[in-house]
Legacy VTK file of the C-alpha trace (Angstrom):
# vtk DataFile Version 3.0
C-alpha trace
ASCII
DATASET POLYDATA
POINTS 263 float
0.000 0.000 0.000
1.299 3.426 -0.952
1.642 6.382 1.415
-1.749 8.019 0.651
-3.749 5.008 -0.544
-6.481 5.443 2.056
-7.007 9.195 1.562
-9.415 10.952 -0.788
-9.226 14.750 -1.199
-12.097 16.793 -2.642
-11.483 20.500 -3.163
-13.622 23.435 -4.167
-12.284 25.324 -7.196
-12.917 29.066 -6.974
-11.036 30.805 -4.187
-9.389 27.562 -3.054
-7.412 25.483 -5.551
-8.006 28.072 -8.279
-7.253 31.739 -7.801
-9.105 34.491 -9.689
-10.939 31.916 -11.866
-7.817 30.921 -13.824
-4.652 30.544 -11.758
-3.478 27.487 -9.846
-0.252 27.822 -7.914
2.465 25.632 -9.531
3.495 24.447 -6.049
-0.030 23.138 -5.483
0.078 21.316 -8.825
3.383 19.751 -7.867
2.040 18.579 -4.516
-1.133 17.189 -6.066
0.907 15.123 -8.511
3.028 13.839 -5.632
-0.136 12.960 -3.677
-1.630 11.018 -6.602
1.645 9.289 -7.525
1.784 8.008 -3.951
-1.653 6.408 -3.957
-3.902 9.357 -3.090
-7.100 10.216 -4.940
-8.035 13.817 -5.758
-11.203 15.372 -7.192
-12.889 18.721 -7.568
-16.041 19.498 -5.592
-17.740 22.490 -7.131
-20.931 24.202 -8.193
-19.618 24.118 -11.762
-20.664 21.457 -14.278
-18.477 19.225 -16.452
-18.584 21.514 -19.499
-17.452 24.367 -17.253
-14.425 22.829 -15.520
-12.350 21.735 -18.508
-11.739 25.231 -19.973
-10.421 26.591 -16.658
-8.558 23.490 -15.419
-6.642 22.688 -18.581
-4.356 20.008 -17.128
-7.149 18.303 -15.246
-5.927 14.816 -16.084
-2.568 15.435 -14.393
-4.018 15.281 -10.892
-7.766 14.550 -10.909
-7.990 10.768 -10.581
-11.402 10.130 -9.007
-14.932 11.265 -9.918
-15.606 14.960 -9.278
-18.567 16.265 -7.259
-20.292 18.690 -9.638
-23.268 21.074 -9.511
-22.943 21.140 -5.711
-23.535 17.414 -5.443
-26.177 16.850 -8.121
-23.887 14.300 -9.779
-20.437 12.776 -9.903
-18.399 13.007 -13.092
-15.579 10.700 -14.162
-13.265 13.068 -16.061
-11.309 10.195 -17.642
-14.258 8.149 -18.889
-16.408 11.297 -19.332
-19.401 9.674 -17.680
-22.029 10.927 -15.227
-22.551 8.943 -12.016
-25.502 9.007 -9.597
-27.336 12.004 -11.152
-30.022 13.948 -9.264
-32.402 16.267 -11.121
-34.481 19.341 -10.310
-38.240 18.907 -9.986
-39.338 20.589 -13.207
-42.885 21.755 -12.408
-41.839 23.705 -9.315
-38.768 25.086 -11.086
-40.822 26.464 -13.971
-43.256 28.061 -11.503
-40.378 29.679 -9.580
-38.633 30.959 -12.703
-41.866 32.268 -14.194
-42.498 34.274 -11.035
-38.985 35.745 -11.074
-39.192 36.474 -14.775
-42.540 38.268 -14.397
-41.867 40.251 -11.237
-38.264 41.318 -11.832
-38.501 42.105 -15.554
-35.014 41.127 -16.685
-33.185 42.377 -13.590
-32.493 38.803 -12.475
-30.838 36.421 -14.918
-31.144 32.664 -14.740
-29.512 29.614 -16.238
-29.601 25.884 -15.622
-26.908 23.227 -15.910
-27.619 20.186 -18.050
-25.592 17.710 -20.081
-24.953 20.122 -22.951
-23.863 23.163 -20.926
-25.972 26.085 -19.693
-29.625 26.306 -20.663
-30.563 29.987 -20.848
-33.801 31.675 -21.751
-33.935 33.412 -25.122
-33.490 37.144 -24.631
-31.964 36.864 -21.143
-29.289 39.529 -21.567
-28.391 39.619 -17.861
-27.185 36.025 -17.812
-25.301 36.336 -21.107
-23.421 39.397 -19.819
-22.404 37.461 -16.693
-21.293 34.401 -18.665
-19.350 36.574 -21.094
-17.532 38.201 -18.158
-16.191 34.768 -17.158
-15.509 33.663 -20.745
-18.252 31.040 -20.602
-20.822 32.496 -22.990
-19.899 29.827 -25.568
-21.510 27.283 -23.246
-24.857 29.117 -23.260
-27.647 27.388 -25.181
-30.600 29.763 -25.660
-33.981 28.052 -25.691
-37.632 29.074 -25.200
-38.623 29.431 -21.551
-40.779 26.287 -21.790
-37.650 24.143 -22.283
-36.740 24.590 -18.629
-39.524 22.130 -17.901
-38.548 19.637 -20.604
-34.853 19.005 -19.946
-33.238 17.050 -17.121
-31.561 19.811 -15.131
-28.937 19.351 -12.435
-28.973 22.856 -10.991
-30.402 26.317 -11.697
-28.825 29.665 -10.864
-30.319 33.120 -10.297
-27.887 35.996 -10.799
-28.259 39.673 -9.873
-26.890 42.382 -7.597
-26.534 41.227 -3.956
-29.214 43.544 -2.562
-31.804 42.464 -5.108
-30.775 38.825 -4.790
-31.381 39.001 -1.027
-34.939 40.101 -1.776
-35.312 37.257 -4.290
-34.047 34.728 -1.738
-36.793 35.720 0.692
-39.310 35.587 -2.139
-38.486 31.988 -3.126
-38.469 30.627 0.441
-41.907 29.128 -0.226
-40.212 26.664 -2.639
-37.982 25.136 0.041
-40.169 22.025 0.053
-39.010 21.311 -3.502
-35.404 22.579 -3.584
-32.228 23.183 -1.638
-30.926 26.759 -1.931
-27.342 27.870 -1.410
-24.880 30.567 -2.457
-21.421 30.350 -3.986
-20.958 34.086 -4.465
-22.812 37.259 -3.303
-24.195 37.617 -6.843
-25.424 34.016 -7.197
-28.335 32.066 -5.697
-28.170 28.373 -6.554
-31.132 26.006 -6.758
-30.449 22.290 -6.316
-32.591 19.159 -6.028
-34.137 18.803 -2.573
-31.642 17.412 -0.072
-28.659 17.766 -2.395
-25.491 19.490 -1.190
-21.811 18.779 -1.856
-21.903 16.111 0.858
-24.788 14.233 -0.791
-22.442 12.178 -2.974
-20.012 11.256 -0.177
-21.464 7.799 0.672
-21.491 6.841 -3.024
-17.994 8.237 -3.582
-16.474 6.540 -0.534
-18.064 3.228 -1.515
-16.005 3.317 -4.726
-12.799 3.402 -2.665
-13.553 0.970 0.146
-14.553 3.612 2.673
-11.292 5.596 2.494
-10.934 8.736 4.604
-12.299 11.864 2.882
-10.570 15.222 3.294
-12.357 18.343 1.978
-11.264 21.905 1.206
-13.805 24.721 0.847
-14.365 28.381 1.592
-17.928 29.477 0.858
-21.521 28.820 1.888
-22.090 26.041 -0.664
-19.129 24.227 0.950
-20.550 24.167 4.487
-22.281 20.771 4.312
-19.229 19.314 2.576
-16.974 20.520 5.394
-19.364 19.192 8.018
-19.507 15.790 6.336
-15.753 15.385 5.819
-13.457 13.232 7.894
-10.982 16.118 7.758
-12.162 19.602 6.726
-9.910 22.521 5.816
-10.662 26.182 5.087
-8.268 28.673 3.490
-7.398 31.845 5.398
-10.282 33.863 3.928
-13.516 31.825 4.125
-17.018 33.293 4.054
-18.424 34.471 7.361
-20.697 31.415 7.679
-17.811 29.033 6.926
-15.644 30.800 9.503
-18.251 30.111 12.209
-18.421 26.348 11.644
-17.955 24.514 14.951
-14.843 22.378 15.392
-15.955 18.816 16.122
-13.982 15.709 16.987
-15.354 12.185 17.291
-14.453 8.624 16.402
-15.783 9.141 12.883
-15.183 12.807 12.106
-12.447 15.371 12.623
-12.844 18.990 11.569
-10.124 21.593 11.569
-9.637 25.073 10.158
-6.154 25.601 8.792
-4.518 27.866 6.201
-3.522 26.107 2.986
LINES 1 264
263 0 1 2 3 4 5 6 7 8 9 10 11 12 13 14 15 16 17 18 19 20 21 22 23 24 25 26 27 28 29 30 31 32 33 34 35 36 37 38 39 40 41 42 43 44 45 46 47 48 49 50 51 52 53 54 55 56 57 58 59 60 61 62 63 64 65 66 67 68 69 70 71 72 73 74 75 76 77 78 79 80 81 82 83 84 85 86 87 88 89 90 91 92 93 94 95 96 97 98 99 100 101 102 103 104 105 106 107 108 109 110 111 112 113 114 115 116 117 118 119 120 121 122 123 124 125 126 127 128 129 130 131 132 133 134 135 136 137 138 139 140 141 142 143 144 145 146 147 148 149 150 151 152 153 154 155 156 157 158 159 160 161 162 163 164 165 166 167 168 169 170 171 172 173 174 175 176 177 178 179 180 181 182 183 184 185 186 187 188 189 190 191 192 193 194 195 196 197 198 199 200 201 202 203 204 205 206 207 208 209 210 211 212 213 214 215 216 217 218 219 220 221 222 223 224 225 226 227 228 229 230 231 232 233 234 235 236 237 238 239 240 241 242 243 244 245 246 247 248 249 250 251 252 253 254 255 256 257 258 259 260 261 262
């Protein structure tokens, strides 16, 4: 057995392993290769989908060697075989009702998109979301469709995007849909809508079963990472986590250890 054979590491991308949406420290790359060469398994755990991660993590195959947790836990993705594992989908009727309400009442001030197998499903004429995607160089992944298509496709996650003050108002407005969805945030400008009960920790039992129950270490910094950090055997935050992540209690038991350390 190699040095790290019984350790799995799952890391968030933005603000953790990846800096400013495009830069990974060469020292971190070197250490990840060393970890994997010595029996460890590493994956990304992110709100992004599989069409989104390849353009920004160009040497993904050098160090990602186990299925990634994508769309905040809505599915696992094997980057080598390019296959989806254990997918969970949004309940379409409630999603269409929610999006119709936002579309009607906020008149283009709130953009929305949804992740599916082909990229980002966006509503025709939604300029707000296209501007945001263009800012991050991801507008080529946008697939404009009629609004009705949001109820016809199998969707992993939906995202509402606007200014933080307005988005706070929207969050209160959609609270009545909490029986159908799990809501979280990965950025002050983004409200994410996931299948009910799905967070980044949702896939942990399935993932660990693939590796004989190996110990799972997790790295995260924002609100959509909180359940992942709570569910990890070892949890690590960088020096600048969100306020909610900073307040996570430190717990120690026979089955879980949580620590906050700079990386």
